[in-house]
mmCIF file of the N, C-alpha and C atoms, coordinates in Angstrom:
data_MODEL
# 
_entry.id   MODEL 
# 
loop_
_atom_site.group_PDB 
_atom_site.id 
_atom_site.type_symbol 
_atom_site.label_atom_id 
_atom_site.label_alt_id 
_atom_site.label_comp_id 
_atom_site.label_asym_id 
_atom_site.label_entity_id 
_atom_site.label_seq_id 
_atom_site.pdbx_PDB_ins_code 
_atom_site.Cartn_x 
_atom_site.Cartn_y 
_atom_site.Cartn_z 
_atom_site.occupancy 
_atom_site.B_iso_or_equiv 
_atom_site.pdbx_formal_charge 
_atom_site.auth_seq_id 
_atom_site.auth_comp_id 
_atom_site.auth_asym_id 
_atom_site.auth_atom_id 
_atom_site.pdbx_PDB_model_num 
ATOM 1   N N  . UNK A 1 1  ? 11.460 0.660   -12.417 1.00 0.00 ? 1  UNK A N  1 
ATOM 2   C CA . UNK A 1 1  ? 10.870 1.903   -11.352 1.00 0.00 ? 1  UNK A CA 1 
ATOM 3   C C  . UNK A 1 1  ? 10.514 1.307   -9.782  1.00 0.00 ? 1  UNK A C  1 
ATOM 4   N N  . UNK A 1 2  ? 10.573 1.653   -8.556  1.00 0.00 ? 2  UNK A N  1 
ATOM 5   C CA . UNK A 1 2  ? 9.414  1.699   -6.929  1.00 0.00 ? 2  UNK A CA 1 
ATOM 6   C C  . UNK A 1 2  ? 9.706  2.284   -7.469  1.00 0.00 ? 2  UNK A C  1 
ATOM 7   N N  . UNK A 1 3  ? 8.072  2.142   -6.376  1.00 0.00 ? 3  UNK A N  1 
ATOM 8   C CA . UNK A 1 3  ? 7.998  3.631   -6.711  1.00 0.00 ? 3  UNK A CA 1 
ATOM 9   C C  . UNK A 1 3  ? 7.068  3.650   -4.652  1.00 0.00 ? 3  UNK A C  1 
ATOM 10  N N  . UNK A 1 4  ? 7.277  4.492   -3.510  1.00 0.00 ? 4  UNK A N  1 
ATOM 11  C CA . UNK A 1 4  ? 6.531  4.513   -2.416  1.00 0.00 ? 4  UNK A CA 1 
ATOM 12  C C  . UNK A 1 4  ? 5.822  4.921   -1.931  1.00 0.00 ? 4  UNK A C  1 
ATOM 13  N N  . UNK A 1 5  ? 4.622  4.148   -2.124  1.00 0.00 ? 5  UNK A N  1 
ATOM 14  C CA . UNK A 1 5  ? 3.215  4.946   -2.283  1.00 0.00 ? 5  UNK A CA 1 
ATOM 15  C C  . UNK A 1 5  ? 3.221  5.689   -0.726  1.00 0.00 ? 5  UNK A C  1 
ATOM 16  N N  . UNK A 1 6  ? 3.571  4.812   0.230   1.00 0.00 ? 6  UNK A N  1 
ATOM 17  C CA . UNK A 1 6  ? 2.699  5.089   1.619   1.00 0.00 ? 6  UNK A CA 1 
ATOM 18  C C  . UNK A 1 6  ? 4.274  4.970   2.717   1.00 0.00 ? 6  UNK A C  1 
ATOM 19  N N  . UNK A 1 7  ? 3.998  5.540   3.503   1.00 0.00 ? 7  UNK A N  1 
ATOM 20  C CA . UNK A 1 7  ? 4.956  4.769   4.265   1.00 0.00 ? 7  UNK A CA 1 
ATOM 21  C C  . UNK A 1 7  ? 4.298  5.342   5.930   1.00 0.00 ? 7  UNK A C  1 
ATOM 22  N N  . UNK A 1 8  ? 4.387  4.585   6.990   1.00 0.00 ? 8  UNK A N  1 
ATOM 23  C CA . UNK A 1 8  ? 4.288  4.582   8.527   1.00 0.00 ? 8  UNK A CA 1 
ATOM 24  C C  . UNK A 1 8  ? 5.179  4.959   9.036   1.00 0.00 ? 8  UNK A C  1 
ATOM 25  N N  . UNK A 1 9  ? 6.085  5.917   10.199  1.00 0.00 ? 9  UNK A N  1 
ATOM 26  C CA . UNK A 1 9  ? 6.513  7.127   10.395  1.00 0.00 ? 9  UNK A CA 1 
ATOM 27  C C  . UNK A 1 9  ? 6.325  5.277   12.335  1.00 0.00 ? 9  UNK A C  1 
ATOM 28  N N  . UNK A 1 10 ? 7.816  5.134   12.826  1.00 0.00 ? 10 UNK A N  1 
ATOM 29  C CA . UNK A 1 10 ? 7.600  5.036   14.224  1.00 0.00 ? 10 UNK A CA 1 
ATOM 30  C C  . UNK A 1 10 ? 6.598  4.857   15.039  1.00 0.00 ? 10 UNK A C  1 
ATOM 31  N N  . UNK A 1 11 ? 6.186  5.998   15.036  1.00 0.00 ? 11 UNK A N  1 
ATOM 32  C CA . UNK A 1 11 ? 5.272  6.993   15.843  1.00 0.00 ? 11 UNK A CA 1 
ATOM 33  C C  . UNK A 1 11 ? 4.137  7.155   15.024  1.00 0.00 ? 11 UNK A C  1 
ATOM 34  N N  . UNK A 1 12 ? 3.321  6.710   14.175  1.00 0.00 ? 12 UNK A N  1 
ATOM 35  C CA . UNK A 1 12 ? 2.546  5.950   13.454  1.00 0.00 ? 12 UNK A CA 1 
ATOM 36  C C  . UNK A 1 12 ? 1.848  7.031   12.711  1.00 0.00 ? 12 UNK A C  1 
ATOM 37  N N  . UNK A 1 13 ? 2.959  7.652   12.261  1.00 0.00 ? 13 UNK A N  1 
ATOM 38  C CA . UNK A 1 13 ? 2.450  9.005   11.528  1.00 0.00 ? 13 UNK A CA 1 
ATOM 39  C C  . UNK A 1 13 ? 2.668  8.591   9.652   1.00 0.00 ? 13 UNK A C  1 
ATOM 40  N N  . UNK A 1 14 ? 1.731  8.484   9.533   1.00 0.00 ? 14 UNK A N  1 
ATOM 41  C CA . UNK A 1 14 ? 0.954  7.600   7.990   1.00 0.00 ? 14 UNK A CA 1 
ATOM 42  C C  . UNK A 1 14 ? 0.855  8.127   7.025   1.00 0.00 ? 14 UNK A C  1 
ATOM 43  N N  . UNK A 1 15 ? 2.047  8.545   5.922   1.00 0.00 ? 15 UNK A N  1 
ATOM 44  C CA . UNK A 1 15 ? 2.005  9.846   4.784   1.00 0.00 ? 15 UNK A CA 1 
ATOM 45  C C  . UNK A 1 15 ? 1.858  8.762   3.640   1.00 0.00 ? 15 UNK A C  1 
ATOM 46  N N  . UNK A 1 16 ? 1.292  9.187   2.686   1.00 0.00 ? 16 UNK A N  1 
ATOM 47  C CA . UNK A 1 16 ? 0.369  9.096   1.251   1.00 0.00 ? 16 UNK A CA 1 
ATOM 48  C C  . UNK A 1 16 ? 1.200  9.302   0.508   1.00 0.00 ? 16 UNK A C  1 
ATOM 49  N N  . UNK A 1 17 ? 1.215  9.031   -1.307  1.00 0.00 ? 17 UNK A N  1 
ATOM 50  C CA . UNK A 1 17 ? 2.050  9.655   -2.272  1.00 0.00 ? 17 UNK A CA 1 
ATOM 51  C C  . UNK A 1 17 ? 1.416  9.772   -2.338  1.00 0.00 ? 17 UNK A C  1 
ATOM 52  N N  . UNK A 1 18 ? 1.263  11.297  -2.925  1.00 0.00 ? 18 UNK A N  1 
ATOM 53  C CA . UNK A 1 18 ? -0.444 12.224  -3.599  1.00 0.00 ? 18 UNK A CA 1 
ATOM 54  C C  . UNK A 1 18 ? -0.346 11.878  -5.120  1.00 0.00 ? 18 UNK A C  1 
ATOM 55  N N  . UNK A 1 19 ? 0.080  11.131  -5.365  1.00 0.00 ? 19 UNK A N  1 
ATOM 56  C CA . UNK A 1 19 ? -0.125 10.181  -6.596  1.00 0.00 ? 19 UNK A CA 1 
ATOM 57  C C  . UNK A 1 19 ? -1.047 9.839   -6.885  1.00 0.00 ? 19 UNK A C  1 
ATOM 58  N N  . UNK A 1 20 ? -1.101 9.141   -5.372  1.00 0.00 ? 20 UNK A N  1 
ATOM 59  C CA . UNK A 1 20 ? -1.953 7.985   -5.897  1.00 0.00 ? 20 UNK A CA 1 
ATOM 60  C C  . UNK A 1 20 ? -3.283 8.520   -5.935  1.00 0.00 ? 20 UNK A C  1 
ATOM 61  N N  . UNK A 1 21 ? -3.731 9.372   -5.541  1.00 0.00 ? 21 UNK A N  1 
ATOM 62  C CA . UNK A 1 21 ? -5.364 9.488   -5.652  1.00 0.00 ? 21 UNK A CA 1 
ATOM 63  C C  . UNK A 1 21 ? -5.658 9.052   -7.586  1.00 0.00 ? 21 UNK A C  1 
ATOM 64  N N  . UNK A 1 22 ? -4.302 9.096   -8.390  1.00 0.00 ? 22 UNK A N  1 
ATOM 65  C CA . UNK A 1 22 ? -4.818 8.650   -9.328  1.00 0.00 ? 22 UNK A CA 1 
ATOM 66  C C  . UNK A 1 22 ? -4.975 7.087   -9.542  1.00 0.00 ? 22 UNK A C  1 
ATOM 67  N N  . UNK A 1 23 ? -5.000 6.276   -9.055  1.00 0.00 ? 23 UNK A N  1 
ATOM 68  C CA . UNK A 1 23 ? -4.600 5.244   -9.159  1.00 0.00 ? 23 UNK A CA 1 
ATOM 69  C C  . UNK A 1 23 ? -6.336 4.569   -8.612  1.00 0.00 ? 23 UNK A C  1 
ATOM 70  N N  . UNK A 1 24 ? -6.582 3.650   -8.788  1.00 0.00 ? 24 UNK A N  1 
ATOM 71  C CA . UNK A 1 24 ? -7.547 2.483   -9.106  1.00 0.00 ? 24 UNK A CA 1 
ATOM 72  C C  . UNK A 1 24 ? -8.281 2.548   -7.205  1.00 0.00 ? 24 UNK A C  1 
ATOM 73  N N  . UNK A 1 25 ? -9.634 2.995   -6.971  1.00 0.00 ? 25 UNK A N  1 
ATOM 74  C CA . UNK A 1 25 ? -9.867 2.753   -5.502  1.00 0.00 ? 25 UNK A CA 1 
ATOM 75  C C  . UNK A 1 25 ? -8.988 1.532   -4.719  1.00 0.00 ? 25 UNK A C  1 
ATOM 76  N N  . UNK A 1 26 ? -9.272 0.707   -5.624  1.00 0.00 ? 26 UNK A N  1 
ATOM 77  C CA . UNK A 1 26 ? -9.132 -0.601  -4.843  1.00 0.00 ? 26 UNK A CA 1 
ATOM 78  C C  . UNK A 1 26 ? -6.716 -0.457  -4.477  1.00 0.00 ? 26 UNK A C  1 
ATOM 79  N N  . UNK A 1 27 ? -6.672 0.271   -5.430  1.00 0.00 ? 27 UNK A N  1 
ATOM 80  C CA . UNK A 1 27 ? -4.869 0.623   -5.116  1.00 0.00 ? 27 UNK A CA 1 
ATOM 81  C C  . UNK A 1 27 ? -5.132 1.549   -4.009  1.00 0.00 ? 27 UNK A C  1 
ATOM 82  N N  . UNK A 1 28 ? -5.790 2.551   -4.169  1.00 0.00 ? 28 UNK A N  1 
ATOM 83  C CA . UNK A 1 28 ? -5.252 3.035   -2.820  1.00 0.00 ? 28 UNK A CA 1 
ATOM 84  C C  . UNK A 1 28 ? -6.048 2.632   -1.542  1.00 0.00 ? 28 UNK A C  1 
ATOM 85  N N  . UNK A 1 29 ? -6.922 2.019   -1.489  1.00 0.00 ? 29 UNK A N  1 
ATOM 86  C CA . UNK A 1 29 ? -7.971 0.971   -0.070  1.00 0.00 ? 29 UNK A CA 1 
ATOM 87  C C  . UNK A 1 29 ? -5.968 0.308   -0.118  1.00 0.00 ? 29 UNK A C  1 
ATOM 88  N N  . UNK A 1 30 ? -6.184 -0.729  -0.992  1.00 0.00 ? 30 UNK A N  1 
ATOM 89  C CA . UNK A 1 30 ? -4.377 -1.478  -0.755  1.00 0.00 ? 30 UNK A CA 1 
ATOM 90  C C  . UNK A 1 30 ? -3.303 -0.823  0.558   1.00 0.00 ? 30 UNK A C  1 
ATOM 91  N N  . UNK A 1 31 ? -3.148 0.531   -0.632  1.00 0.00 ? 31 UNK A N  1 
ATOM 92  C CA . UNK A 1 31 ? -2.285 1.250   0.013   1.00 0.00 ? 31 UNK A CA 1 
ATOM 93  C C  . UNK A 1 31 ? -2.475 1.499   1.142   1.00 0.00 ? 31 UNK A C  1 
ATOM 94  N N  . UNK A 1 32 ? -3.319 2.258   1.364   1.00 0.00 ? 32 UNK A N  1 
ATOM 95  C CA . UNK A 1 32 ? -4.240 2.985   3.172   1.00 0.00 ? 32 UNK A CA 1 
ATOM 96  C C  . UNK A 1 32 ? -4.103 1.327   4.276   1.00 0.00 ? 32 UNK A C  1 
ATOM 97  N N  . UNK A 1 33 ? -5.220 -0.099  3.507   1.00 0.00 ? 33 UNK A N  1 
ATOM 98  C CA . UNK A 1 33 ? -5.117 -0.838  4.576   1.00 0.00 ? 33 UNK A CA 1 
ATOM 99  C C  . UNK A 1 33 ? -3.361 -1.611  4.631   1.00 0.00 ? 33 UNK A C  1 
ATOM 100 N N  . UNK A 1 34 ? -2.426 -1.240  4.067   1.00 0.00 ? 34 UNK A N  1 
ATOM 101 C CA . UNK A 1 34 ? -0.782 -1.881  4.257   1.00 0.00 ? 34 UNK A CA 1 
ATOM 102 C C  . UNK A 1 34 ? 0.036  -0.705  5.459   1.00 0.00 ? 34 UNK A C  1 
ATOM 103 N N  . UNK A 1 35 ? -0.445 0.313   5.258   1.00 0.00 ? 35 UNK A N  1 
ATOM 104 C CA . UNK A 1 35 ? -0.133 1.512   6.245   1.00 0.00 ? 35 UNK A CA 1 
ATOM 105 C C  . UNK A 1 35 ? -0.921 1.246   7.261   1.00 0.00 ? 35 UNK A C  1 
ATOM 106 N N  . UNK A 1 36 ? -1.910 1.249   7.540   1.00 0.00 ? 36 UNK A N  1 
ATOM 107 C CA . UNK A 1 36 ? -2.466 0.922   8.607   1.00 0.00 ? 36 UNK A CA 1 
ATOM 108 C C  . UNK A 1 36 ? -2.056 -0.754  9.802   1.00 0.00 ? 36 UNK A C  1 
ATOM 109 N N  . UNK A 1 37 ? -1.670 -1.269  8.793   1.00 0.00 ? 37 UNK A N  1 
ATOM 110 C CA . UNK A 1 37 ? -0.746 -2.940  9.317   1.00 0.00 ? 37 UNK A CA 1 
ATOM 111 C C  . UNK A 1 37 ? -0.292 -3.206  9.746   1.00 0.00 ? 37 UNK A C  1 
ATOM 112 N N  . UNK A 1 38 ? 1.346  -1.380  9.692   1.00 0.00 ? 38 UNK A N  1 
ATOM 113 C CA . UNK A 1 38 ? 2.115  -1.028  10.127  1.00 0.00 ? 38 UNK A CA 1 
ATOM 114 C C  . UNK A 1 38 ? 2.164  -0.378  11.231  1.00 0.00 ? 38 UNK A C  1 
ATOM 115 N N  . UNK A 1 39 ? 0.465  -0.273  11.824  1.00 0.00 ? 39 UNK A N  1 
ATOM 116 C CA . UNK A 1 39 ? 0.223  0.095   13.368  1.00 0.00 ? 39 UNK A CA 1 
ATOM 117 C C  . UNK A 1 39 ? 0.398  -0.751  13.992  1.00 0.00 ? 39 UNK A C  1 
ATOM 118 N N  . UNK A 1 40 ? -0.036 -2.095  13.435  1.00 0.00 ? 40 UNK A N  1 
ATOM 119 C CA . UNK A 1 40 ? 0.282  -3.328  14.177  1.00 0.00 ? 40 UNK A CA 1 
ATOM 120 C C  . UNK A 1 40 ? 1.415  -3.468  14.291  1.00 0.00 ? 40 UNK A C  1 
ATOM 121 N N  . UNK A 1 41 ? 1.530  -4.049  13.407  1.00 0.00 ? 41 UNK A N  1 
ATOM 122 C CA . UNK A 1 41 ? 3.591  -4.660  12.785  1.00 0.00 ? 41 UNK A CA 1 
ATOM 123 C C  . UNK A 1 41 ? 3.871  -3.961  11.994  1.00 0.00 ? 41 UNK A C  1 
ATOM 124 N N  . UNK A 1 42 ? 5.425  -2.878  13.048  1.00 0.00 ? 42 UNK A N  1 
ATOM 125 C CA . UNK A 1 42 ? 5.833  -1.825  12.068  1.00 0.00 ? 42 UNK A CA 1 
ATOM 126 C C  . UNK A 1 42 ? 7.130  -2.502  11.375  1.00 0.00 ? 42 UNK A C  1 
ATOM 127 N N  . UNK A 1 43 ? 6.600  -4.217  10.763  1.00 0.00 ? 43 UNK A N  1 
ATOM 128 C CA . UNK A 1 43 ? 6.894  -4.672  9.917   1.00 0.00 ? 43 UNK A CA 1 
ATOM 129 C C  . UNK A 1 43 ? 7.531  -5.276  8.522   1.00 0.00 ? 43 UNK A C  1 
ATOM 130 N N  . UNK A 1 44 ? 7.764  -6.294  7.931   1.00 0.00 ? 44 UNK A N  1 
ATOM 131 C CA . UNK A 1 44 ? 7.464  -7.228  7.091   1.00 0.00 ? 44 UNK A CA 1 
ATOM 132 C C  . UNK A 1 44 ? 7.024  -8.607  7.185   1.00 0.00 ? 44 UNK A C  1 
ATOM 133 N N  . UNK A 1 45 ? 6.954  -8.899  9.139   1.00 0.00 ? 45 UNK A N  1 
ATOM 134 C CA . UNK A 1 45 ? 7.052  -10.053 9.378   1.00 0.00 ? 45 UNK A CA 1 
ATOM 135 C C  . UNK A 1 45 ? 5.998  -10.499 8.858   1.00 0.00 ? 45 UNK A C  1 
ATOM 136 N N  . UNK A 1 46 ? 5.380  -12.236 9.181   1.00 0.00 ? 46 UNK A N  1 
ATOM 137 C CA . UNK A 1 46 ? 4.606  -13.138 9.199   1.00 0.00 ? 46 UNK A CA 1 
ATOM 138 C C  . UNK A 1 46 ? 3.564  -12.888 9.179   1.00 0.00 ? 46 UNK A C  1 
ATOM 139 N N  . UNK A 1 47 ? 2.885  -11.539 10.549  1.00 0.00 ? 47 UNK A N  1 
ATOM 140 C CA . UNK A 1 47 ? 2.264  -11.636 11.674  1.00 0.00 ? 47 UNK A CA 1 
ATOM 141 C C  . UNK A 1 47 ? 1.626  -10.189 10.271  1.00 0.00 ? 47 UNK A C  1 
ATOM 142 N N  . UNK A 1 48 ? 2.044  -9.062  10.195  1.00 0.00 ? 48 UNK A N  1 
ATOM 143 C CA . UNK A 1 48 ? 1.906  -8.258  9.560   1.00 0.00 ? 48 UNK A CA 1 
ATOM 144 C C  . UNK A 1 48 ? 1.696  -8.663  8.095   1.00 0.00 ? 48 UNK A C  1 
ATOM 145 N N  . UNK A 1 49 ? 1.508  -9.334  7.432   1.00 0.00 ? 49 UNK A N  1 
ATOM 146 C CA . UNK A 1 49 ? 1.210  -10.323 6.054   1.00 0.00 ? 49 UNK A CA 1 
ATOM 147 C C  . UNK A 1 49 ? -0.161 -10.966 6.463   1.00 0.00 ? 49 UNK A C  1 
ATOM 148 N N  . UNK A 1 50 ? -0.420 -11.445 7.924   1.00 0.00 ? 50 UNK A N  1 
ATOM 149 C CA . UNK A 1 50 ? -0.893 -11.855 7.550   1.00 0.00 ? 50 UNK A CA 1 
ATOM 150 C C  . UNK A 1 50 ? -2.652 -10.948 8.112   1.00 0.00 ? 50 UNK A C  1 
ATOM 151 N N  . UNK A 1 51 ? -1.921 -9.724  8.953   1.00 0.00 ? 51 UNK A N  1 
ATOM 152 C CA . UNK A 1 51 ? -3.440 -8.950  8.817   1.00 0.00 ? 51 UNK A CA 1 
ATOM 153 C C  . UNK A 1 51 ? -3.786 -8.286  7.170   1.00 0.00 ? 51 UNK A C  1 
ATOM 154 N N  . UNK A 1 52 ? -2.956 -8.159  6.543   1.00 0.00 ? 52 UNK A N  1 
ATOM 155 C CA . UNK A 1 52 ? -3.555 -7.539  4.781   1.00 0.00 ? 52 UNK A CA 1 
ATOM 156 C C  . UNK A 1 52 ? -3.871 -8.854  4.941   1.00 0.00 ? 52 UNK A C  1 
ATOM 157 N N  . UNK A 1 53 ? -3.556 -10.277 4.835   1.00 0.00 ? 53 UNK A N  1 
ATOM 158 C CA . UNK A 1 53 ? -4.126 -11.624 4.355   1.00 0.00 ? 53 UNK A CA 1 
ATOM 159 C C  . UNK A 1 53 ? -5.252 -11.680 4.563   1.00 0.00 ? 53 UNK A C  1 
ATOM 160 N N  . UNK A 1 54 ? -6.319 -10.960 6.020   1.00 0.00 ? 54 UNK A N  1 
ATOM 161 C CA . UNK A 1 54 ? -7.369 -11.222 6.577   1.00 0.00 ? 54 UNK A CA 1 
ATOM 162 C C  . UNK A 1 54 ? -8.396 -10.152 6.179   1.00 0.00 ? 54 UNK A C  1 
ATOM 163 N N  . UNK A 1 55 ? -7.776 -8.536  5.610   1.00 0.00 ? 55 UNK A N  1 
ATOM 164 C CA . UNK A 1 55 ? -8.587 -7.301  5.155   1.00 0.00 ? 55 UNK A CA 1 
ATOM 165 C C  . UNK A 1 55 ? -8.224 -7.746  4.565   1.00 0.00 ? 55 UNK A C  1 
ATOM 166 N N  . UNK A 1 56 ? -8.073 -8.447  3.590   1.00 0.00 ? 56 UNK A N  1 
ATOM 167 C CA . UNK A 1 56 ? -7.507 -7.960  1.868   1.00 0.00 ? 56 UNK A CA 1 
ATOM 168 C C  . UNK A 1 56 ? -7.308 -9.029  1.690   1.00 0.00 ? 56 UNK A C  1 
ATOM 169 N N  . UNK A 1 57 ? -7.733 -10.420 1.404   1.00 0.00 ? 57 UNK A N  1 
ATOM 170 C CA . UNK A 1 57 ? -7.354 -11.292 0.553   1.00 0.00 ? 57 UNK A CA 1 
ATOM 171 C C  . UNK A 1 57 ? -6.771 -11.862 -0.617  1.00 0.00 ? 57 UNK A C  1 
ATOM 172 N N  . UNK A 1 58 ? -7.048 -10.675 -1.674  1.00 0.00 ? 58 UNK A N  1 
ATOM 173 C CA . UNK A 1 58 ? -6.377 -10.328 -2.771  1.00 0.00 ? 58 UNK A CA 1 
ATOM 174 C C  . UNK A 1 58 ? -5.478 -8.895  -3.229  1.00 0.00 ? 58 UNK A C  1 
ATOM 175 N N  . UNK A 1 59 ? -4.995 -8.181  -2.003  1.00 0.00 ? 59 UNK A N  1 
ATOM 176 C CA . UNK A 1 59 ? -4.033 -8.097  -1.766  1.00 0.00 ? 59 UNK A CA 1 
ATOM 177 C C  . UNK A 1 59 ? -3.249 -7.935  -3.201  1.00 0.00 ? 59 UNK A C  1 
ATOM 178 N N  . UNK A 1 60 ? -2.519 -9.341  -3.030  1.00 0.00 ? 60 UNK A N  1 
ATOM 179 C CA . UNK A 1 60 ? -1.165 -9.324  -3.987  1.00 0.00 ? 60 UNK A CA 1 
ATOM 180 C C  . UNK A 1 60 ? -1.324 -9.403  -5.433  1.00 0.00 ? 60 UNK A C  1 
ATOM 181 N N  . UNK A 1 61 ? -2.697 -8.992  -6.336  1.00 0.00 ? 61 UNK A N  1 
ATOM 182 C CA . UNK A 1 61 ? -2.976 -8.983  -7.076  1.00 0.00 ? 61 UNK A CA 1 
ATOM 183 C C  . UNK A 1 61 ? -3.375 -7.492  -7.170  1.00 0.00 ? 61 UNK A C  1 
ATOM 184 N N  . UNK A 1 62 ? -3.588 -7.096  -6.374  1.00 0.00 ? 62 UNK A N  1 
ATOM 185 C CA . UNK A 1 62 ? -3.687 -5.798  -6.284  1.00 0.00 ? 62 UNK A CA 1 
ATOM 186 C C  . UNK A 1 62 ? -2.806 -4.274  -6.394  1.00 0.00 ? 62 UNK A C  1 
ATOM 187 N N  . UNK A 1 63 ? -1.691 -5.231  -5.195  1.00 0.00 ? 63 UNK A N  1 
ATOM 188 C CA . UNK A 1 63 ? 0.002  -4.726  -5.566  1.00 0.00 ? 63 UNK A CA 1 
ATOM 189 C C  . UNK A 1 63 ? 0.283  -4.406  -6.427  1.00 0.00 ? 63 UNK A C  1 
ATOM 190 N N  . UNK A 1 64 ? 0.017  -5.722  -7.572  1.00 0.00 ? 64 UNK A N  1 
ATOM 191 C CA . UNK A 1 64 ? 0.872  -6.055  -8.678  1.00 0.00 ? 64 UNK A CA 1 
ATOM 192 C C  . UNK A 1 64 ? -0.007 -4.910  -9.927  1.00 0.00 ? 64 UNK A C  1 
ATOM 193 N N  . UNK A 1 65 ? -1.410 -5.200  -9.897  1.00 0.00 ? 65 UNK A N  1 
ATOM 194 C CA . UNK A 1 65 ? -1.919 -3.743  -10.350 1.00 0.00 ? 65 UNK A CA 1 
ATOM 195 C C  . UNK A 1 65 ? -1.155 -2.736  -10.379 1.00 0.00 ? 65 UNK A C  1 
ATOM 196 N N  . UNK A 1 66 ? -1.086 -2.378  -9.172  1.00 0.00 ? 66 UNK A N  1 
ATOM 197 C CA . UNK A 1 66 ? -0.778 -0.958  -9.376  1.00 0.00 ? 66 UNK A CA 1 
ATOM 198 C C  . UNK A 1 66 ? 1.211  -0.514  -8.943  1.00 0.00 ? 66 UNK A C  1 
ATOM 199 N N  . UNK A 1 67 ? 1.586  -2.281  -9.006  1.00 0.00 ? 67 UNK A N  1 
ATOM 200 C CA . UNK A 1 67 ? 3.117  -2.100  -9.707  1.00 0.00 ? 67 UNK A CA 1 
ATOM 201 C C  . UNK A 1 67 ? 3.044  -1.750  -11.247 1.00 0.00 ? 67 UNK A C  1 
ATOM 202 N N  . UNK A 1 68 ? 2.030  -2.062  -11.973 1.00 0.00 ? 68 UNK A N  1 
ATOM 203 C CA . UNK A 1 68 ? 2.312  -2.060  -13.221 1.00 0.00 ? 68 UNK A CA 1 
ATOM 204 C C  . UNK A 1 68 ? 1.686  -0.796  -13.439 1.00 0.00 ? 68 UNK A C  1 
ATOM 205 N N  . UNK A 1 69 ? 1.614  -0.400  -13.184 1.00 0.00 ? 69 UNK A N  1 
ATOM 206 C CA . UNK A 1 69 ? 0.568  1.070   -13.276 1.00 0.00 ? 69 UNK A CA 1 
ATOM 207 C C  . UNK A 1 69 ? 1.222  2.547   -13.231 1.00 0.00 ? 69 UNK A C  1 
ATOM 208 N N  . UNK A 1 70 ? 2.566  2.087   -12.900 1.00 0.00 ? 70 UNK A N  1 
ATOM 209 C CA . UNK A 1 70 ? 3.715  2.888   -11.970 1.00 0.00 ? 70 UNK A CA 1 
ATOM 210 C C  . UNK A 1 70 ? 4.094  4.551   -13.464 1.00 0.00 ? 70 UNK A C  1 
ATOM 211 N N  . UNK A 1 71 ? 4.720  3.839   -14.613 1.00 0.00 ? 71 UNK A N  1 
ATOM 212 C CA . UNK A 1 71 ? 4.445  4.967   -15.289 1.00 0.00 ? 71 UNK A CA 1 
ATOM 213 C C  . UNK A 1 71 ? 3.531  5.901   -15.969 1.00 0.00 ? 71 UNK A C  1 
ATOM 214 N N  . UNK A 1 72 ? 2.174  4.933   -15.982 1.00 0.00 ? 72 UNK A N  1 
ATOM 215 C CA . UNK A 1 72 ? 0.840  5.286   -16.366 1.00 0.00 ? 72 UNK A CA 1 
ATOM 216 C C  . UNK A 1 72 ? 0.583  6.230   -15.480 1.00 0.00 ? 72 UNK A C  1 
ATOM 217 N N  . UNK A 1 73 ? 0.921  6.621   -14.293 1.00 0.00 ? 73 UNK A N  1 
ATOM 218 C CA . UNK A 1 73 ? 0.447  7.507   -12.540 1.00 0.00 ? 73 UNK A CA 1 
ATOM 219 C C  . UNK A 1 73 ? 1.428  8.492   -12.979 1.00 0.00 ? 73 UNK A C  1 
ATOM 220 N N  . UNK A 1 74 ? 2.542  8.502   -13.347 1.00 0.00 ? 74 UNK A N  1 
ATOM 221 C CA . UNK A 1 74 ? 3.777  9.030   -12.915 1.00 0.00 ? 74 UNK A CA 1 
ATOM 222 C C  . UNK A 1 74 ? 3.030  9.686   -14.100 1.00 0.00 ? 74 UNK A C  1 
ATOM 223 N N  . UNK A 1 75 ? 3.024  9.042   -15.980 1.00 0.00 ? 75 UNK A N  1 
ATOM 224 C CA . UNK A 1 75 ? 3.217  10.076  -16.891 1.00 0.00 ? 75 UNK A CA 1 
ATOM 225 C C  . UNK A 1 75 ? 2.206  11.010  -16.908 1.00 0.00 ? 75 UNK A C  1 
ATOM 226 N N  . UNK A 1 76 ? 0.418  10.435  -17.004 1.00 0.00 ? 76 UNK A N  1 
ATOM 227 C CA . UNK A 1 76 ? -0.634 11.134  -16.686 1.00 0.00 ? 76 UNK A CA 1 
ATOM 228 C C  . UNK A 1 76 ? -0.677 12.190  -15.697 1.00 0.00 ? 76 UNK A C  1 
# 
């Protein structure tokens, strides 16, 4: 199941899924950082991922953790 935890509009408006508050803090931090990186790079280009890597080197493991708890977050 794919879930959109956050989005960033072309105008720079960041919107977060309210159910994100049920996730662990590191997952919330990851989603916030992901959307903030979109303020610099409004795409998923190599530069976008370089920015994520620079500010949160473990983001891939944290994203996987969040992706694996989707059902738990939505159920609870």
